[in-house]
N, C-alpha and C positions, 0 to 999 in steps of 0.2 A: 512085593513091591519093587525090590531091586530087578528082578527077572523081568517084570514089566517094562521098566525102565531102560534095560539093555536091549529088549526086543524093539522097543521105540526108535531107540538110538540105532540100531540096525536096520530097521525100516527106513530111517530118514536118510541114511547113508546111500541105501538102494536107490530111494527115490532121487537123489543129490545126483548119482551116478548115471541114472536112467535119463534124467532131463539133459545132462550134460552130452550125453551120447545122441538124443534126440537133436540136440542144438547143433551138434557135430555133422550129424546127418543132414540137417537144413542146410548147412554152410556147404556141404558137399555136393549138394544138388542144386546150388544157387544159380539161377540164370544170371545174365549179365543185367537184365531188368525184368520184371514182371509185367507182362502184357495183359491189360485189362479190358482193351477194346480192339476193335477189328476195323481195317481199312473199307471204307465205304464212300460214295460219292459227296457226303456229309464232310468226311474226314479229309478227303482229297481238297476239298474247297476251304477247309481250315488250313491246311497244310499251304495252300496258296496265299492267304492272309498273312500267315506267320511269316513266310519268306518275305512278303511286301512289307512288313512292319519290323522284323526283327534280324533280317538277314543283312547284314553290315560288313562293310570292309574291316569292322574292328572286332568282328564277333570271338576272335581268338586272342585280341591285342586288350580288350578292355578287363581290369582287373574284376570288376563288379558288375552283374546284370542289373537291367532298369529297376529290378525290386529291390535292390541293395544288397541282396545275396553275394557272396564270393561266386566269381565266374569258374564253374568246374573244368572250363577248356582253355583258360588263360595259359598263353605262352604255347600252344600247339601250332607246329608248322607245317604247313600243307604245300603240295603241287598241285596242279590242276585237276587232276582226277581225285586226289585226296580231298580236294574242296568239293568238289561234287558229291562224293559220297558222304562227306559229314553234313550237308546240309538234310539230307533224308533222313541219316542216323540220329543226329541231334533232336530234330523234331519227333520222331518216332518215340525215341527214348523219353522226351519231355512231357508226352500225351499217351504213354504206357500201349504204345502201338507196338506190332511185331515190325521188324526189319528182318528180310531174308533176301539172299542173293546166291547167286551160282558160285560154286567154289572153282575160281580160274585154274586151279593148280591141277585138276582133274578128279578130284574126289567127288564122291557120290553123293554124300550128304551135303546140303546146301547150308551155307555160312548164315548164322541167326543169331538174335540175341539171346536163344535158348541155349546157347553153347556154355559149358561150365568148366571150360579151362583155367577161369580165374576165379575158382570157388573157395581159394583160400582168403580171398580178399573181402572182409565182410562188409566193407563200405560199398554201396551201390555206385556212387558217383565215380569210385576211384575204378570200380570196374568197368564202367561205361568209357572212362580215359583210356584203359588199357585195350579196350575193344576197338576203339578208333585207333590206336596205335597199330594194333594188328591189322584193321583194314588198310591203313597206309603202307602197311608192308605187303598187302596181299593183292589188293585192286589195284587197276591202272586204268589208262585209255583202251587198252586192249580188252579189259574184261566188260567195260560199260555196254558194249552191244547185247551182250547175253541178259543184261539187267534193265535194258530199256528198248524202246522201240521208235520208229520214225513215224511222226504223228502226221495230220491235215494240216493246210494252212488257215487257221481261223482264230479268234481271240478266245474261243472256246477251247481249242487243243494247244495253242501255244501260250503259256502264261507263266507267271511266277512259280517256281519250283521245278521247271523243266530245264533242259540243258541244251547245249550245242556241242558238236563233237565233230573234229575232222577224220580224215582219213588215216589210217595207220602210218602213212608215210610222214605226216607231219604231227602225230600224236600229241594233241592239244584238245582241252575241253575248256567250257565256261559253263557257268549256272546263270540261269534266267532269274535275275530278281524283279524285273517287270518290263510290261512293252509298254512304252510311252503311248500317248493318245497320237503321235504321229507314225506309230507303227515302227518304232525303232525301239531295240533291246536296249536295256541298262543291265549290262553284264558284271558279274562278280566273279573273279577268277584269281588264279595265281599261277607262278611259273615253276620252275625247279627250284630245289631249296638247296641254297649254299651254305656253308658253314656259319656266316654270320646274318643268315637271312632272318629279319624278324617275322613277327606273327600277323603283321596287317596285310590284308589281302589288296588286291588291284580292283579297278573298275573301270568302264568305258561305256559311251551311250552311243554306238554306230555299230553298224555290221560289219564282221569280219568279212574280207574278201573270198567271196566263193570259188574263185580259182584256186585259192590256197586251201580252203575248207575241203573242198571236195577232189584235191589234187590226185592224180593217179587214178580214181576210180567213181565217176558220176553215176552213180547208181545205187539201189538199195543194198547190193553187195559191198559196197564200200564204208557202210553203216555211218556215212557222215551226215550232219545237217542237224535239224530241229528233233529232238527226241523226247520222251517221257518215260517216266518208271512203269516197268511191269508191275501186275499183281503178282501175288504169290502162285495163283493157280495159271500163271502163262509162263513162268518160267520153264527153262528148258523145251519150251516149244519152238518150232521153227517160226521166224519173226514174222512171217506174212500170216500167220495163224493166231496172232495175240489180238485179242480185241483193242480196236482203235487203230489199228494198222493202216497206213497210208504211203504210197509211193508219190503223192501229187507233187512234193518239193523237187523230184528228179526227173519231171517231165517239163520243166520251165527252163526254157534257153540259159545257159551258165552266164551269158552277157547281159540278160535282163532280170537275174534271178533277185537281186534286192530291190529293182523298182518293184515288181510283180509281187514279191513277199511284203514289203513295206506298205504296198498298195491294199494287199488283203487286210493287212492287221491295222491300218489306220482308222481313226474315228475322224479326225481331222487332218485336213492337209497342212503340210509342214511349209511354211513360207521361206522364202530364199534368205533373209535375214536371219531366221531361225537355223537353218541349215548351216550357214556360215558360222554361227556363233557357237552350235554344237559341235561342229568338226573342229574348229579352233582350240575348244577346251578339250576335246579328247586327244589332239595333238600334243598340246601342252602337257597333259597329264602323262602322256607317253615319253616326252622328252625329258621331264623331271624324274621319272622312275628310273630312265637309264644310267643316272649319276651313281646310285648306291649299287646297282647291277654291275657296271663296269669298274666301280671301285673294289668292289668284294673279289672280282675276278682277279684283277691286277694284284691284289693284296695275297690273294691265294697262289699266284704264280711266283711272288718271291718267296712265300714261304716255303715251297718246295725247290727253291734254288733255280728256278727258271727252267727245269727240267720239261720235256714235253709231256703233257697231260694224257693220261690214259682215257678209253671211251666215256666212263662213267665220270670222271673229272670234266671233261671236256662238255659233256651233254649239262653238267651242273652249272657252268660258268659261262658258257656260249650264250649268246642273245640273237640268234637269227629270226626267230619268231618275233621277239620284241622290235627288234629292228624293221622287219618287214610290215609290223601292224602300223607303226608310226608313219612309215613310208607310203603305204595303202591309204592312211587317212590324210596324209599331205596331198596326195593325188587325187582324191575325193574331193578335197578342198579346192583344189586348182580347178578341176573340172566343174565344181558348183560356181566357183567366180567366173570362169570362162562362159559358163552357160547365161550368167546374168550379162554378162558384156555383150554375149552374142545377141541375146533378145533385147538389148538396150533397157536394162532395168538397173543400171547402176544407182539411179537416182533412189532406188529402195532401200541401200545400205547409208549409214551414216559416214558424214566426211572422215571421222577418225578411223573407222572400220575399212574405208576405201583405201584411206593412206596406209594403213598397215597391209593390206593385201598388196597393193602396189609394190610394197619394199619387198614382200615375200616372193612376188610372181611379177617381176617388172616387164617382163614381154609377154604378156598374157596372150596376146594374138598370134603368136609364133608357136610352131608345134613345141613341145616339151624339150626334145632334143636341142632344138635352136635356140631357146631360152636358155639351157644350160650352157651352153657354149658361150652366150653374150655375159653370162653372170660373173660378176667379180665378187671377191671376198666381202662380207657384210658386216660393217662396223654398227656396235650399237648407237644408236638416235633415239630421238623422241619418237619415233614411229614403231620401233622396235617392240616385239611382244613376247612372252615366253622366254624371257632373260633369265637364264640358268647358269649358276655356278657351278661347274663341273670340277674344279678343283681348286684349293685353297692354300695359299703360302705365306710366309712372313713378307715375301718380295711383292707378290702380285696374284689376285685372284684370277683364274681363268674362267672367262665368261662366253656365251654363246646366245644369239638369239635365234629366233625361228627362221630367219631369212638365210642367216649362216648354217643353221642345222640343216635346213632343207636343200643348200647348196652342196653341202658335203654329203648328204643322204644322196641325192639324185646323182652326185657325181662318182657313187661307189667308193668314196674315201673312208667312210664309219666302217670299222672292222667289227666284225661278231665273233672274232677267232680269239678266245682266252690264252693261246699262245703269244699272242702278240702284245706290245707293250702298250702302256697308257697314250702315248701320242697317236700310235695308230690305231687305237680302239676309237679315239675321238677325231681321227682324220687330220691331225696336224702334221703328221707324216704318211705319205702314201705308203702302202703296204711293203714292206721289203720280202724278197724270197724268204720261206721258212720251211725248214726240213721236216718239222713236225706232222704227222698225219692228222688229219682234218676230217670231220664228218658235218652235213648239212650245212655248209657255207652256202650264205645267201648274198645275193647281190642283185641290185635294183635292174628291172627289165620294164621296158614301156611298149605298149601296142602302138599301131599304126593311127596316127590322127590325134593322139592325145597331147 
């Protein structure tokens, strides 16, 4: 009787050890997540629908998901390429699909959800979060060409879930949240991540300036423009061999790129008042977003004692892309207003909007450089729009309206150099000589006839 009990005890002990070892083996072989599905046209359509419904600017800032569950991605901070990769990775994880990308460090093994370097983490959501952080450190705008390809210009190929990419010179990217019926994209994106940057993403409903997007190489070799994700079987292939590849967008005259592409993607024509309102909203969002960016840069400069910033610090806290984006949208707004005036369609605008435009562009029939010379500093009045408080103090708030922002921007007074003072960044003082090294400093440029 005792011998049988002892044998039973020994067997139980061996069984427990075996189960523990099996459990440890399973953890040791744990993928980031287990794929149960494979990409197909049906899943690509589901991905498009998900981006339309779920890919919002607060995807990393909301504490809870729409279902009420805790958001496993809450608090993540992303730059432009991180945002693009996150869109694809999160959908793949949530739907048990594979995510596979080329290793930009030169490794022969593809980067995928089957990696097991996080096998010590038993919780799948925690592994996915670590995988995202790894992706942020590994991927960049330079790696996106290997994982995506340029597409033809149609609503079947340019849609939610795709992306836009600039040439390497400007190293920026955007996710396409949707294509509006008027043929204009709703873009969700982010810029470089500073120490105090939050998790909220940015958005715009306008086309980026194609001269900036394709700057340096307007050809397939520049990898810029509208793109979509490669399938696993198309990775590591020459770009032109990828299924769906098209060089259509590079055959459009750069000066007509927006008009042609928007025309091909539009379902309905955008009216003049709609275009004016859309551009005003895009500009206002850009001006408002600049407040936190400049404040963060100025605060960092103070923290380091005002010393010259190195390249990484400069890249993080400078704002050339943001300042040019707002400038481009302001220029587009002026051109739209000028076209309405030239075509004698001012009566299509409300009196309120017309008064606002006249304050921003008081000499619309003059070339932009002449108008700029004639403009005086703008004070806030009843016709002011986009009034932004860019600094607060016990004595007085510093505010600026769109007319004054436009004057400072077109005059080249706004500084995107993080080595400069708050007053210089906002154009209160004209830039003084600075001995610190700079990179990618942007200044406004105008074309003949604008």
